C-alpha positions as MATLAB code, in Angstrom:
seq = 'XXXXXXXXXXXXXXXXXXXXXXXXXXXXXXXXXXXXXXXXXXXXXXXXXXXXXXXXXXXXXXXXX';
ca = [
     -38.294  -50.371   19.769;
     -38.276  -47.005   20.071;
     -35.670  -44.466   21.854;
     -37.471  -44.424   25.184;
     -37.739  -48.171   25.133;
     -34.034  -48.554   24.354;
     -33.108  -46.115   27.062;
     -35.450  -48.105   29.740;
     -33.799  -51.530   29.044;
     -30.482  -50.057   28.645;
     -30.583  -48.859   32.596;
     -32.107  -52.075   33.631;
     -29.265  -53.711   31.789;
     -26.983  -51.457   33.661;
     -28.654  -51.352   37.199;
     -28.353  -55.550   36.835;
     -24.785  -55.117   36.470;
     -22.730  -56.062   39.362;
     -18.631  -56.035   38.314;
     -17.465  -52.874   39.459;
     -15.328  -52.862   36.023;
     -17.955  -53.241   33.591;
     -19.345  -50.249   35.335;
     -16.448  -48.329   35.301;
     -15.968  -49.356   31.213;
     -19.566  -48.061   30.860;
     -18.758  -44.631   32.563;
     -15.198  -44.466   30.684;
     -17.383  -44.338   27.503;
     -19.509  -42.142   28.350;
     -17.211  -39.950   29.822;
     -15.216  -40.361   26.279;
     -17.706  -40.127   24.169;
     -19.532  -36.698   25.477;
     -17.518  -35.856   28.159;
     -18.708  -32.278   29.411;
     -21.421  -31.944   26.278;
     -23.344  -33.977   28.193;
     -24.003  -31.871   31.072;
     -23.420  -28.464   29.436;
     -26.015  -29.459   26.576;
     -28.710  -30.190   29.604;
     -31.425  -27.497   29.780;
     -32.899  -26.451   32.830;
     -36.154  -28.197   31.940;
     -34.339  -31.557   30.860;
     -32.537  -30.963   33.935;
     -36.025  -31.210   36.407;
     -36.032  -34.275   33.710;
     -33.011  -35.709   34.957;
     -34.117  -35.236   38.470;
     -36.783  -36.954   38.159;
     -35.159  -39.963   36.233;
     -32.218  -40.099   38.565;
     -34.733  -40.318   41.421;
     -36.786  -43.745   39.973;
     -33.178  -45.168   39.074;
     -32.501  -44.667   42.820;
     -36.007  -46.044   43.454;
     -35.643  -49.043   40.676;
     -31.951  -49.974   42.840;
     -33.639  -49.926   45.924;
     -36.093  -52.787   45.090;
     -33.576  -54.859   43.652;
     -31.457  -55.055   46.506;
];
């Protein structure tokens, strides 16, 4: 499995989690691991890709409801 497939599988798994405590733990883990570096390392090109990704995730969440 390549990195993109792994990312998609991870997002799908997270979207299926209904337990807020688990979501908070995942969020805390990401913040602890990357902190502000994650946001500051995103270039403007990546920012556009990130926005598209967020829009896709929002559409996917809508489909699960």
